[in-house]
Jmol script that loads the backbone (N, CA, C; Angstrom):
load data "model"
ATOM      1  N   MET A   1     105.297  91.531  76.380  1.00  0.00           N
ATOM      2  CA  MET A   1     104.826  92.793  76.871  1.00  0.00           C
ATOM      3  C   MET A   1     105.789  93.910  76.502  1.00  0.00           C
ATOM      4  N   SER A   2     106.740  93.630  75.667  1.00  0.00           N
ATOM      5  CA  SER A   2     107.731  94.628  75.319  1.00  0.00           C
ATOM      6  C   SER A   2     107.120  95.833  74.618  1.00  0.00           C
ATOM      7  N   THR A   3     105.945  95.692  74.017  1.00  0.00           N
ATOM      8  CA  THR A   3     105.323  96.821  73.340  1.00  0.00           C
ATOM      9  C   THR A   3     104.505  97.685  74.289  1.00  0.00           C
ATOM     10  N   THR A   4     104.353  97.277  75.533  1.00  0.00           N
ATOM     11  CA  THR A   4     103.608  98.044  76.521  1.00  0.00           C
ATOM     12  C   THR A   4     104.548  98.395  77.663  1.00  0.00           C
ATOM     13  N   THR A   5     104.693  99.683  77.926  1.00  0.00           N
ATOM     14  CA  THR A   5     105.607 100.113  78.974  1.00  0.00           C
ATOM     15  C   THR A   5     105.025  99.835  80.354  1.00  0.00           C
ATOM     16  N   MET A   6     105.905  99.794  81.339  1.00  0.00           N
ATOM     17  CA  MET A   6     105.446  99.580  82.710  1.00  0.00           C
ATOM     18  C   MET A   6     104.524 100.717  83.147  1.00  0.00           C
ATOM     19  N   GLN A   7     104.830 101.942  82.726  1.00  0.00           N
ATOM     20  CA  GLN A   7     103.972 103.073  83.084  1.00  0.00           C
ATOM     21  C   GLN A   7     102.586 102.904  82.465  1.00  0.00           C
ATOM     22  N   ALA A   8     102.508 102.412  81.236  1.00  0.00           N
ATOM     23  CA  ALA A   8     101.215 102.187  80.592  1.00  0.00           C
ATOM     24  C   ALA A   8     100.420 101.120  81.333  1.00  0.00           C
ATOM     25  N   VAL A   9     101.099 100.064  81.772  1.00  0.00           N
ATOM     26  CA  VAL A   9     100.439  98.993  82.536  1.00  0.00           C
ATOM     27  C   VAL A   9      99.877  99.558  83.828  1.00  0.00           C
ATOM     28  N   GLU A  10     100.701 100.325  84.536  1.00  0.00           N
ATOM     29  CA  GLU A  10     100.259 100.908  85.802  1.00  0.00           C
ATOM     30  C   GLU A  10      99.075 101.850  85.593  1.00  0.00           C
ATOM     31  N   THR A  11      99.101 102.625  84.534  1.00  0.00           N
ATOM     32  CA  THR A  11      98.000 103.542  84.240  1.00  0.00           C
ATOM     33  C   THR A  11      96.709 102.780  83.980  1.00  0.00           C
ATOM     34  N   VAL A  12      96.778 101.712  83.191  1.00  0.00           N
ATOM     35  CA  VAL A  12      95.585 100.906  82.899  1.00  0.00           C
ATOM     36  C   VAL A  12      95.018 100.300  84.176  1.00  0.00           C
ATOM     37  N   LEU A  13      95.882  99.733  85.012  1.00  0.00           N
ATOM     38  CA  LEU A  13      95.411  99.113  86.251  1.00  0.00           C
ATOM     39  C   LEU A  13      94.807 100.148  87.201  1.00  0.00           C
ATOM     40  N   ASN A  14      95.463 101.300  87.352  1.00  0.00           N
ATOM     41  CA  ASN A  14      94.945 102.350  88.226  1.00  0.00           C
ATOM     42  C   ASN A  14      93.596 102.879  87.753  1.00  0.00           C
ATOM     43  N   LYS A  15      93.481 103.158  86.459  1.00  0.00           N
ATOM     44  CA  LYS A  15      92.220 103.683  85.913  1.00  0.00           C
ATOM     45  C   LYS A  15      91.097 102.657  86.048  1.00  0.00           C
ATOM     46  N   THR A  16      91.402 101.407  85.783  1.00  0.00           N
ATOM     47  CA  THR A  16      90.391 100.354  85.898  1.00  0.00           C
ATOM     48  C   THR A  16      89.955 100.195  87.350  1.00  0.00           C
ATOM     49  N   PHE A  17      90.910 100.193  88.261  1.00  0.00           N
ATOM     50  CA  PHE A  17      90.575 100.048  89.675  1.00  0.00           C
ATOM     51  C   PHE A  17      89.673 101.193  90.125  1.00  0.00           C
ATOM     52  N   LYS A  18      90.003 102.398  89.714  1.00  0.00           N
ATOM     53  CA  LYS A  18      89.206 103.564  90.106  1.00  0.00           C
ATOM     54  C   LYS A  18      87.806 103.506  89.511  1.00  0.00           C
ATOM     55  N   SER A  19      87.709 103.247  88.212  1.00  0.00           N
ATOM     56  CA  SER A  19      86.396 103.298  87.554  1.00  0.00           C
ATOM     57  C   SER A  19      85.510 102.098  87.870  1.00  0.00           C
ATOM     58  N   GLU A  20      86.114 100.939  88.144  1.00  0.00           N
ATOM     59  CA  GLU A  20      85.333  99.720  88.338  1.00  0.00           C
ATOM     60  C   GLU A  20      85.199  99.273  89.799  1.00  0.00           C
ATOM     61  N   VAL A  21      86.035  99.829  90.681  1.00  0.00           N
ATOM     62  CA  VAL A  21      85.988  99.404  92.088  1.00  0.00           C
ATOM     63  C   VAL A  21      85.678 100.590  93.002  1.00  0.00           C
ATOM     64  N   THR A  22      86.605 101.537  93.097  1.00  0.00           N
ATOM     65  CA  THR A  22      86.438 102.576  94.123  1.00  0.00           C
ATOM     66  C   THR A  22      85.314 103.564  93.811  1.00  0.00           C
ATOM     67  N   ASP A  23      85.170 103.989  92.564  1.00  0.00           N
ATOM     68  CA  ASP A  23      84.083 104.929  92.246  1.00  0.00           C
ATOM     69  C   ASP A  23      82.705 104.320  92.498  1.00  0.00           C
ATOM     70  N   PRO A  24      82.405 103.133  91.967  1.00  0.00           N
ATOM     71  CA  PRO A  24      81.070 102.556  92.205  1.00  0.00           C
ATOM     72  C   PRO A  24      80.780 102.266  93.686  1.00  0.00           C
ATOM     73  N   LEU A  25      81.822 101.988  94.466  1.00  0.00           N
ATOM     74  CA  LEU A  25      81.627 101.658  95.873  1.00  0.00           C
ATOM     75  C   LEU A  25      81.850 102.864  96.796  1.00  0.00           C
ATOM     76  N   SER A  26      82.026 104.048  96.204  1.00  0.00           N
ATOM     77  CA  SER A  26      82.227 105.294  96.954  1.00  0.00           C
ATOM     78  C   SER A  26      83.392 105.211  97.938  1.00  0.00           C
ATOM     79  N   LEU A  27      84.520 104.711  97.447  1.00  0.00           N
ATOM     80  CA  LEU A  27      85.727 104.598  98.265  1.00  0.00           C
ATOM     81  C   LEU A  27      86.755 105.621  97.815  1.00  0.00           C
ATOM     82  N   THR A  28      87.560 106.097  98.749  1.00  0.00           N
ATOM     83  CA  THR A  28      88.701 106.934  98.403  1.00  0.00           C
ATOM     84  C   THR A  28      89.826 106.015  97.955  1.00  0.00           C
ATOM     85  N   LEU A  29      90.534 106.400  96.897  1.00  0.00           N
ATOM     86  CA  LEU A  29      91.650 105.608  96.389  1.00  0.00           C
ATOM     87  C   LEU A  29      92.934 106.402  96.538  1.00  0.00           C
ATOM     88  N   TYR A  30      93.907 105.793  97.211  1.00  0.00           N
ATOM     89  CA  TYR A  30      95.247 106.361  97.309  1.00  0.00           C
ATOM     90  C   TYR A  30      96.158 105.528  96.435  1.00  0.00           C
ATOM     91  N   GLN A  31      96.772 106.189  95.435  1.00  0.00           N
ATOM     92  CA  GLN A  31      97.677 105.480  94.540  1.00  0.00           C
ATOM     93  C   GLN A  31      99.111 105.727  94.985  1.00  0.00           C
ATOM     94  N   GLU A  32      99.979 104.821  94.589  1.00  0.00           N
ATOM     95  CA  GLU A  32     101.379 104.907  94.981  1.00  0.00           C
ATOM     96  C   GLU A  32     101.977 106.254  94.574  1.00  0.00           C
ATOM     97  N   ASN A  33     102.713 106.847  95.507  1.00  0.00           N
ATOM     98  CA  ASN A  33     103.424 108.104  95.288  1.00  0.00           C
ATOM     99  C   ASN A  33     102.477 109.273  95.015  1.00  0.00           C
ATOM    100  N   GLN A  34     101.262 109.177  95.464  1.00  0.00           N
ATOM    101  CA  GLN A  34     100.284 110.249  95.298  1.00  0.00           C
ATOM    102  C   GLN A  34     100.398 111.187  96.490  1.00  0.00           C
ATOM    103  N   PHE A  35     100.420 112.470  96.234  1.00  0.00           N
ATOM    104  CA  PHE A  35     100.435 113.435  97.318  1.00  0.00           C
ATOM    105  C   PHE A  35      99.042 113.505  97.909  1.00  0.00           C
ATOM    106  N   ALA A  36      98.932 113.177  99.175  1.00  0.00           N
ATOM    107  CA  ALA A  36      97.631 113.194  99.842  1.00  0.00           C
ATOM    108  C   ALA A  36      97.848 113.218 101.334  1.00  0.00           C
ATOM    109  N   GLU A  37      96.900 113.777 102.025  1.00  0.00           N
ATOM    110  CA  GLU A  37      96.940 113.734 103.478  1.00  0.00           C
ATOM    111  C   GLU A  37      96.616 112.306 103.912  1.00  0.00           C
ATOM    112  N   PRO A  38      97.408 111.739 104.803  1.00  0.00           N
ATOM    113  CA  PRO A  38      97.101 110.372 105.247  1.00  0.00           C
ATOM    114  C   PRO A  38      95.811 110.352 106.060  1.00  0.00           C
ATOM    115  N   PRO A  39      95.071 109.272 105.976  1.00  0.00           N
ATOM    116  CA  PRO A  39      93.856 109.157 106.782  1.00  0.00           C
ATOM    117  C   PRO A  39      94.207 109.199 108.263  1.00  0.00           C
ATOM    118  N   THR A  40      93.320 109.735 109.048  1.00  0.00           N
ATOM    119  CA  THR A  40      93.562 109.788 110.490  1.00  0.00           C
ATOM    120  C   THR A  40      93.387 108.401 111.084  1.00  0.00           C
ATOM    121  N   PRO A  41      94.134 108.097 112.144  1.00  0.00           N
ATOM    122  CA  PRO A  41      93.971 106.780 112.784  1.00  0.00           C
ATOM    123  C   PRO A  41      92.528 106.573 113.233  1.00  0.00           C
ATOM    124  N   ASN A  42      92.067 105.355 113.097  1.00  0.00           N
ATOM    125  CA  ASN A  42      90.693 104.987 113.456  1.00  0.00           C
ATOM    126  C   ASN A  42      89.662 105.818 112.706  1.00  0.00           C
ATOM    127  N   ALA A  43      89.993 106.183 111.488  1.00  0.00           N
ATOM    128  CA  ALA A  43      89.089 107.002 110.679  1.00  0.00           C
ATOM    129  C   ALA A  43      87.770 106.273 110.445  1.00  0.00           C
ATOM    130  N   THR A  44      86.745 107.042 110.204  1.00  0.00           N
ATOM    131  CA  THR A  44      85.446 106.442 109.922  1.00  0.00           C
ATOM    132  C   THR A  44      85.245 106.227 108.434  1.00  0.00           C
ATOM    133  N   SER A  45      86.174 106.697 107.633  1.00  0.00           N
ATOM    134  CA  SER A  45      86.021 106.525 106.191  1.00  0.00           C
ATOM    135  C   SER A  45      86.637 105.206 105.733  1.00  0.00           C
ATOM    136  N   GLU A  46      86.160 104.716 104.611  1.00  0.00           N
ATOM    137  CA  GLU A  46      86.688 103.511 103.984  1.00  0.00           C
ATOM    138  C   GLU A  46      87.591 103.964 102.839  1.00  0.00           C
ATOM    139  N   TYR A  47      88.689 103.261 102.632  1.00  0.00           N
ATOM    140  CA  TYR A  47      89.573 103.638 101.542  1.00  0.00           C
ATOM    141  C   TYR A  47      90.415 102.449 101.108  1.00  0.00           C
ATOM    142  N   CYS A  48      91.032 102.605  99.929  1.00  0.00           N
ATOM    143  CA  CYS A  48      91.924 101.585  99.375  1.00  0.00           C
ATOM    144  C   CYS A  48      93.261 102.228  99.050  1.00  0.00           C
ATOM    145  N   GLU A  49      94.318 101.466  99.212  1.00  0.00           N
ATOM    146  CA  GLU A  49      95.646 101.857  98.754  1.00  0.00           C
ATOM    147  C   GLU A  49      96.050 100.870  97.663  1.00  0.00           C
ATOM    148  N   LEU A  50      96.511 101.392  96.532  1.00  0.00           N
ATOM    149  CA  LEU A  50      96.833 100.547  95.388  1.00  0.00           C
ATOM    150  C   LEU A  50      98.292 100.734  94.997  1.00  0.00           C
ATOM    151  N   THR A  51      99.020  99.623  94.884  1.00  0.00           N
ATOM    152  CA  THR A  51     100.401  99.660  94.408  1.00  0.00           C
ATOM    153  C   THR A  51     100.592  98.590  93.339  1.00  0.00           C
ATOM    154  N   VAL A  52     101.502  98.854  92.428  1.00  0.00           N
ATOM    155  CA  VAL A  52     101.863  97.899  91.381  1.00  0.00           C
ATOM    156  C   VAL A  52     103.366  97.670  91.494  1.00  0.00           C
ATOM    157  N   ASN A  53     103.754  96.420  91.698  1.00  0.00           N
ATOM    158  CA  ASN A  53     105.164  96.051  91.822  1.00  0.00           C
ATOM    159  C   ASN A  53     105.526  95.101  90.693  1.00  0.00           C
ATOM    160  N   TYR A  54     106.686  95.329  90.092  1.00  0.00           N
ATOM    161  CA  TYR A  54     107.103  94.534  88.946  1.00  0.00           C
ATOM    162  C   TYR A  54     108.107  93.469  89.341  1.00  0.00           C
ATOM    163  N   GLY A  55     107.980  92.319  88.713  1.00  0.00           N
ATOM    164  CA  GLY A  55     108.887  91.211  88.970  1.00  0.00           C
ATOM    165  C   GLY A  55     109.850  91.028  87.825  1.00  0.00           C
ATOM    166  N   GLY A  56     110.274  89.809  87.638  1.00  0.00           N
ATOM    167  CA  GLY A  56     111.250  89.491  86.610  1.00  0.00           C
ATOM    168  C   GLY A  56     110.644  89.375  85.222  1.00  0.00           C
ATOM    169  N   THR A  57     111.517  89.197  84.259  1.00  0.00           N
ATOM    170  CA  THR A  57     111.130  89.045  82.870  1.00  0.00           C
ATOM    171  C   THR A  57     111.586  87.681  82.374  1.00  0.00           C
ATOM    172  N   THR A  58     110.712  86.990  81.660  1.00  0.00           N
ATOM    173  CA  THR A  58     111.021  85.688  81.093  1.00  0.00           C
ATOM    174  C   THR A  58     111.000  85.801  79.574  1.00  0.00           C
ATOM    175  N   LYS A  59     112.038  85.293  78.916  1.00  0.00           N
ATOM    176  CA  LYS A  59     112.087  85.300  77.450  1.00  0.00           C
ATOM    177  C   LYS A  59     111.464  84.013  76.943  1.00  0.00           C
ATOM    178  N   HIS A  60     110.471  84.142  76.071  1.00  0.00           N
ATOM    179  CA  HIS A  60     109.789  82.977  75.514  1.00  0.00           C
ATOM    180  C   HIS A  60     110.318  82.594  74.139  1.00  0.00           C
ATOM    181  N   SER A  61     110.660  83.579  73.335  1.00  0.00           N
ATOM    182  CA  SER A  61     111.240  83.332  72.017  1.00  0.00           C
ATOM    183  C   SER A  61     111.893  84.635  71.574  1.00  0.00           C
ATOM    184  N   VAL A  62     112.416  84.652  70.359  1.00  0.00           N
ATOM    185  CA  VAL A  62     113.080  85.851  69.867  1.00  0.00           C
ATOM    186  C   VAL A  62     112.087  87.021  69.882  1.00  0.00           C
ATOM    187  N   GLY A  63     112.404  88.034  70.646  1.00  0.00           N
ATOM    188  CA  GLY A  63     111.559  89.221  70.713  1.00  0.00           C
ATOM    189  C   GLY A  63     110.289  89.072  71.535  1.00  0.00           C
ATOM    190  N   GLU A  64     110.080  87.941  72.173  1.00  0.00           N
ATOM    191  CA  GLU A  64     108.859  87.731  72.957  1.00  0.00           C
ATOM    192  C   GLU A  64     109.226  87.530  74.425  1.00  0.00           C
ATOM    193  N   TYR A  65     108.753  88.449  75.244  1.00  0.00           N
ATOM    194  CA  TYR A  65     109.066  88.424  76.667  1.00  0.00           C
ATOM    195  C   TYR A  65     107.784  88.480  77.486  1.00  0.00           C
ATOM    196  N   GLN A  66     107.884  87.971  78.693  1.00  0.00           N
ATOM    197  CA  GLN A  66     106.768  88.060  79.638  1.00  0.00           C
ATOM    198  C   GLN A  66     107.306  88.675  80.917  1.00  0.00           C
ATOM    199  N   ARG A  67     106.686  89.774  81.339  1.00  0.00           N
ATOM    200  CA  ARG A  67     107.058  90.418  82.605  1.00  0.00           C
ATOM    201  C   ARG A  67     105.949  90.153  83.604  1.00  0.00           C
ATOM    202  N   GLU A  68     106.343  89.766  84.795  1.00  0.00           N
ATOM    203  CA  GLU A  68     105.360  89.481  85.830  1.00  0.00           C
ATOM    204  C   GLU A  68     105.418  90.550  86.906  1.00  0.00           C
ATOM    205  N   GLY A  69     104.319  90.716  87.602  1.00  0.00           N
ATOM    206  CA  GLY A  69     104.258  91.688  88.680  1.00  0.00           C
ATOM    207  C   GLY A  69     103.075  91.412  89.577  1.00  0.00           C
ATOM    208  N   VAL A  70     102.940  92.252  90.579  1.00  0.00           N
ATOM    209  CA  VAL A  70     101.868  92.104  91.549  1.00  0.00           C
ATOM    210  C   VAL A  70     101.182  93.450  91.735  1.00  0.00           C
ATOM    211  N   MET A  71      99.870  93.440  91.620  1.00  0.00           N
ATOM    212  CA  MET A  71      99.074  94.602  91.980  1.00  0.00           C
ATOM    213  C   MET A  71      98.488  94.298  93.347  1.00  0.00           C
ATOM    214  N   GLU A  72      98.727  95.187  94.300  1.00  0.00           N
ATOM    215  CA  GLU A  72      98.240  94.956  95.660  1.00  0.00           C
ATOM    216  C   GLU A  72      97.250  96.053  96.022  1.00  0.00           C
ATOM    217  N   ALA A  73      96.076  95.632  96.432  1.00  0.00           N
ATOM    218  CA  ALA A  73      95.041  96.566  96.871  1.00  0.00           C
ATOM    219  C   ALA A  73      94.780  96.321  98.353  1.00  0.00           C
ATOM    220  N   LEU A  74      95.066  97.319  99.152  1.00  0.00           N
ATOM    221  CA  LEU A  74      94.807  97.230 100.582  1.00  0.00           C
ATOM    222  C   LEU A  74      93.481  97.930 100.858  1.00  0.00           C
ATOM    223  N   VAL A  75      92.593  97.247 101.528  1.00  0.00           N
ATOM    224  CA  VAL A  75      91.253  97.771 101.811  1.00  0.00           C
ATOM    225  C   VAL A  75      91.166  98.073 103.299  1.00  0.00           C
ATOM    226  N   PHE A  76      90.764  99.283 103.619  1.00  0.00           N
ATOM    227  CA  PHE A  76      90.646  99.701 105.014  1.00  0.00           C
ATOM    228  C   PHE A  76      89.202 100.085 105.305  1.00  0.00           C
ATOM    229  N   ILE A  77      88.669  99.502 106.362  1.00  0.00           N
ATOM    230  CA  ILE A  77      87.331  99.852 106.827  1.00  0.00           C
ATOM    231  C   ILE A  77      87.434 100.153 108.318  1.00  0.00           C
ATOM    232  N   PRO A  78      86.526 100.956 108.848  1.00  0.00           N
ATOM    233  CA  PRO A  78      86.604 101.302 110.272  1.00  0.00           C
ATOM    234  C   PRO A  78      86.387 100.086 111.162  1.00  0.00           C
ATOM    235  N   LEU A  79      87.041 100.092 112.309  1.00  0.00           N
ATOM    236  CA  LEU A  79      86.794  99.053 113.304  1.00  0.00           C
ATOM    237  C   LEU A  79      85.351  99.144 113.776  1.00  0.00           C
ATOM    238  N   GLY A  80      84.789  98.011 114.085  1.00  0.00           N
ATOM    239  CA  GLY A  80      83.451  97.986 114.647  1.00  0.00           C
ATOM    240  C   GLY A  80      82.330  97.810 113.653  1.00  0.00           C
ATOM    241  N   VAL A  81      82.647  97.809 112.344  1.00  0.00           N
ATOM    242  CA  VAL A  81      81.573  97.654 111.355  1.00  0.00           C
ATOM    243  C   VAL A  81      81.469  96.223 110.843  1.00  0.00           C
ATOM    244  N   GLY A  82      82.334  95.347 111.316  1.00  0.00           N
ATOM    245  CA  GLY A  82      82.294  93.965 110.859  1.00  0.00           C
ATOM    246  C   GLY A  82      83.034  93.795 109.554  1.00  0.00           C
ATOM    247  N   THR A  83      83.083  92.577 109.073  1.00  0.00           N
ATOM    248  CA  THR A  83      83.859  92.271 107.864  1.00  0.00           C
ATOM    249  C   THR A  83      83.023  92.264 106.589  1.00  0.00           C
ATOM    250  N   GLY A  84      81.727  92.417 106.702  1.00  0.00           N
ATOM    251  CA  GLY A  84      80.854  92.340 105.529  1.00  0.00           C
ATOM    252  C   GLY A  84      81.211  93.326 104.440  1.00  0.00           C
ATOM    253  N   ARG A  85      81.481  94.572 104.810  1.00  0.00           N
ATOM    254  CA  ARG A  85      81.819  95.584 103.808  1.00  0.00           C
ATOM    255  C   ARG A  85      83.152  95.261 103.137  1.00  0.00           C
ATOM    256  N   ALA A  86      84.133  94.812 103.904  1.00  0.00           N
ATOM    257  CA  ALA A  86      85.424  94.447 103.318  1.00  0.00           C
ATOM    258  C   ALA A  86      85.267  93.284 102.344  1.00  0.00           C
ATOM    259  N   ILE A  87      84.414  92.341 102.673  1.00  0.00           N
ATOM    260  CA  ILE A  87      84.166  91.209 101.776  1.00  0.00           C
ATOM    261  C   ILE A  87      83.497  91.691 100.485  1.00  0.00           C
ATOM    262  N   THR A  88      82.561  92.616 100.591  1.00  0.00           N
ATOM    263  CA  THR A  88      81.910  93.189  99.404  1.00  0.00           C
ATOM    264  C   THR A  88      82.944  93.839  98.491  1.00  0.00           C
ATOM    265  N   ILE A  89      83.857  94.607  99.079  1.00  0.00           N
ATOM    266  CA  ILE A  89      84.900  95.274  98.298  1.00  0.00           C
ATOM    267  C   ILE A  89      85.825  94.233  97.663  1.00  0.00           C
ATOM    268  N   ALA A  90      86.220  93.226  98.423  1.00  0.00           N
ATOM    269  CA  ALA A  90      87.099  92.175  97.894  1.00  0.00           C
ATOM    270  C   ALA A  90      86.437  91.440  96.733  1.00  0.00           C
ATOM    271  N   GLU A  91      85.140  91.148  96.857  1.00  0.00           N
ATOM    272  CA  GLU A  91      84.421  90.460  95.776  1.00  0.00           C
ATOM    273  C   GLU A  91      84.375  91.317  94.512  1.00  0.00           C
ATOM    274  N   GLN A  92      84.237  92.639  94.673  1.00  0.00           N
ATOM    275  CA  GLN A  92      84.234  93.535  93.512  1.00  0.00           C
ATOM    276  C   GLN A  92      85.589  93.504  92.817  1.00  0.00           C
ATOM    277  N   ILE A  93      86.664  93.525  93.593  1.00  0.00           N
ATOM    278  CA  ILE A  93      88.011  93.465  93.018  1.00  0.00           C
ATOM    279  C   ILE A  93      88.203  92.155  92.255  1.00  0.00           C
ATOM    280  N   ILE A  94      87.779  91.048  92.843  1.00  0.00           N
ATOM    281  CA  ILE A  94      87.883  89.750  92.175  1.00  0.00           C
ATOM    282  C   ILE A  94      87.079  89.746  90.877  1.00  0.00           C
ATOM    283  N   ASP A  95      85.845  90.227  90.917  1.00  0.00           N
ATOM    284  CA  ASP A  95      84.995  90.247  89.723  1.00  0.00           C
ATOM    285  C   ASP A  95      85.623  91.055  88.587  1.00  0.00           C
ATOM    286  N   VAL A  96      86.263  92.168  88.925  1.00  0.00           N
ATOM    287  CA  VAL A  96      86.839  93.039  87.899  1.00  0.00           C
ATOM    288  C   VAL A  96      88.133  92.473  87.331  1.00  0.00           C
ATOM    289  N   PHE A  97      88.979  91.894  88.181  1.00  0.00           N
ATOM    290  CA  PHE A  97      90.332  91.558  87.741  1.00  0.00           C
ATOM    291  C   PHE A  97      90.603  90.085  87.459  1.00  0.00           C
ATOM    292  N   GLN A  98      89.840  89.143  87.994  1.00  0.00           N
ATOM    293  CA  GLN A  98      90.140  87.725  87.766  1.00  0.00           C
ATOM    294  C   GLN A  98      90.060  87.390  86.279  1.00  0.00           C
ATOM    295  N   ASP A  99      91.153  86.877  85.743  1.00  0.00           N
ATOM    296  CA  ASP A  99      91.269  86.479  84.331  1.00  0.00           C
ATOM    297  C   ASP A  99      90.989  87.616  83.355  1.00  0.00           C
ATOM    298  N   ALA A 100      91.166  88.854  83.794  1.00  0.00           N
ATOM    299  CA  ALA A 100      90.919  90.010  82.924  1.00  0.00           C
ATOM    300  C   ALA A 100      92.089  90.234  81.973  1.00  0.00           C
ATOM    301  N   LYS A 101      91.782  90.797  80.819  1.00  0.00           N
ATOM    302  CA  LYS A 101      92.794  91.135  79.825  1.00  0.00           C
ATOM    303  C   LYS A 101      92.651  92.617  79.499  1.00  0.00           C
ATOM    304  N   PHE A 102      93.793  93.314  79.420  1.00  0.00           N
ATOM    305  CA  PHE A 102      93.819  94.745  79.152  1.00  0.00           C
ATOM    306  C   PHE A 102      94.821  95.035  78.043  1.00  0.00           C
ATOM    307  N   ALA A 103      94.806  96.254  77.544  1.00  0.00           N
ATOM    308  CA  ALA A 103      95.780  96.732  76.557  1.00  0.00           C
ATOM    309  C   ALA A 103      95.877  95.775  75.369  1.00  0.00           C
ATOM    310  N   ASN A 104      94.726  95.539  74.732  1.00  0.00           N
ATOM    311  CA  ASN A 104      94.672  94.661  73.557  1.00  0.00           C
ATOM    312  C   ASN A 104      95.235  93.269  73.843  1.00  0.00           C
ATOM    313  N   ASN A 105      94.880  92.738  75.008  1.00  0.00           N
ATOM    314  CA  ASN A 105      95.282  91.407  75.450  1.00  0.00           C
ATOM    315  C   ASN A 105      96.784  91.267  75.709  1.00  0.00           C
ATOM    316  N   VAL A 106      97.485  92.378  75.809  1.00  0.00           N
ATOM    317  CA  VAL A 106      98.908  92.320  76.126  1.00  0.00           C
ATOM    318  C   VAL A 106      99.104  92.118  77.630  1.00  0.00           C
ATOM    319  N   LEU A 107      98.191  92.641  78.426  1.00  0.00           N
ATOM    320  CA  LEU A 107      98.256  92.541  79.880  1.00  0.00           C
ATOM    321  C   LEU A 107      97.159  91.607  80.365  1.00  0.00           C
ATOM    322  N   THR A 108      97.544  90.547  81.056  1.00  0.00           N
ATOM    323  CA  THR A 108      96.592  89.571  81.579  1.00  0.00           C
ATOM    324  C   THR A 108      96.762  89.454  83.087  1.00  0.00           C
ATOM    325  N   VAL A 109      95.642  89.514  83.802  1.00  0.00           N
ATOM    326  CA  VAL A 109      95.657  89.262  85.245  1.00  0.00           C
ATOM    327  C   VAL A 109      95.260  87.806  85.420  1.00  0.00           C
ATOM    328  N   SER A 110      96.168  87.006  85.971  1.00  0.00           N
ATOM    329  CA  SER A 110      95.903  85.571  86.019  1.00  0.00           C
ATOM    330  C   SER A 110      95.412  85.081  87.376  1.00  0.00           C
ATOM    331  N   ASP A 111      95.843  85.701  88.446  1.00  0.00           N
ATOM    332  CA  ASP A 111      95.456  85.220  89.770  1.00  0.00           C
ATOM    333  C   ASP A 111      95.022  86.385  90.643  1.00  0.00           C
ATOM    334  N   VAL A 112      93.878  86.237  91.263  1.00  0.00           N
ATOM    335  CA  VAL A 112      93.396  87.210  92.236  1.00  0.00           C
ATOM    336  C   VAL A 112      93.074  86.445  93.501  1.00  0.00           C
ATOM    337  N   PHE A 113      93.627  86.876  94.615  1.00  0.00           N
ATOM    338  CA  PHE A 113      93.315  86.208  95.864  1.00  0.00           C
ATOM    339  C   PHE A 113      93.162  87.228  96.973  1.00  0.00           C
ATOM    340  N   VAL A 114      92.446  86.837  98.008  1.00  0.00           N
ATOM    341  CA  VAL A 114      92.156  87.695  99.148  1.00  0.00           C
ATOM    342  C   VAL A 114      92.872  87.135 100.367  1.00  0.00           C
ATOM    343  N   GLN A 115      93.502  88.012 101.096  1.00  0.00           N
ATOM    344  CA  GLN A 115      94.162  87.621 102.337  1.00  0.00           C
ATOM    345  C   GLN A 115      93.710  88.604 103.412  1.00  0.00           C
ATOM    346  N   LYS A 116      93.108  88.101 104.449  1.00  0.00           N
ATOM    347  CA  LYS A 116      92.643  88.944 105.536  1.00  0.00           C
ATOM    348  C   LYS A 116      93.797  89.177 106.506  1.00  0.00           C
ATOM    349  N   VAL A 117      94.059  90.446 106.813  1.00  0.00           N
ATOM    350  CA  VAL A 117      95.106  90.794 107.759  1.00  0.00           C
ATOM    351  C   VAL A 117      94.614  91.894 108.693  1.00  0.00           C
ATOM    352  N   GLY A 118      95.306  92.095 109.778  1.00  0.00           N
ATOM    353  CA  GLY A 118      95.003  93.203 110.664  1.00  0.00           C
ATOM    354  C   GLY A 118      93.873  92.929 111.622  1.00  0.00           C
ATOM    355  N   LYS A 119      93.516  93.979 112.325  1.00  0.00           N
ATOM    356  CA  LYS A 119      92.439  93.892 113.304  1.00  0.00           C
ATOM    357  C   LYS A 119      91.119  93.690 112.606  1.00  0.00           C
ATOM    358  N   SER A 120      90.203  93.067 113.289  1.00  0.00           N
ATOM    359  CA  SER A 120      88.847  92.980 112.762  1.00  0.00           C
ATOM    360  C   SER A 120      87.890  92.918 113.943  1.00  0.00           C
ATOM    361  N   SER A 121      86.683  93.304 113.664  1.00  0.00           N
ATOM    362  CA  SER A 121      85.656  93.268 114.695  1.00  0.00           C
ATOM    363  C   SER A 121      84.529  92.425 114.138  1.00  0.00           C
ATOM    364  N   PHE A 122      84.328  91.249 114.674  1.00  0.00           N
ATOM    365  CA  PHE A 122      83.286  90.362 114.170  1.00  0.00           C
ATOM    366  C   PHE A 122      81.959  90.747 114.800  1.00  0.00           C
ATOM    367  N   VAL A 123      81.164  91.471 114.040  1.00  0.00           N
ATOM    368  CA  VAL A 123      79.869  91.941 114.529  1.00  0.00           C
ATOM    369  C   VAL A 123      78.775  91.145 113.863  1.00  0.00           C
TER     370      VAL A 123
END
end "model"
wireframe off; spacefill off
backbone 0.3
color backbone group
């Protein structure tokens, strides 16, 4: 991945997330270090927060390196609407990113998983 900068990777992931997940599902997207008013507590709107964190680098051969990282998408839905909408959003993220390749196959997403956290209202 030495030919693709970390900023380029982050840009590709952010643009893809916006065009393939939040725009089609009418969600607000908050990206890392974006100037924005924070959502009000118990807001009625649905939104996602997206961050990209970089890990270590592994050398495979002369001039060939692999950098690993984690893209984390936090999905927020209002209390009282049940988990169905959150599951729909999670399935869209999985469909877009599981085994996806970007930047001329230089960037590969290998694992996508869902972890439920926080309050929920089972309706």
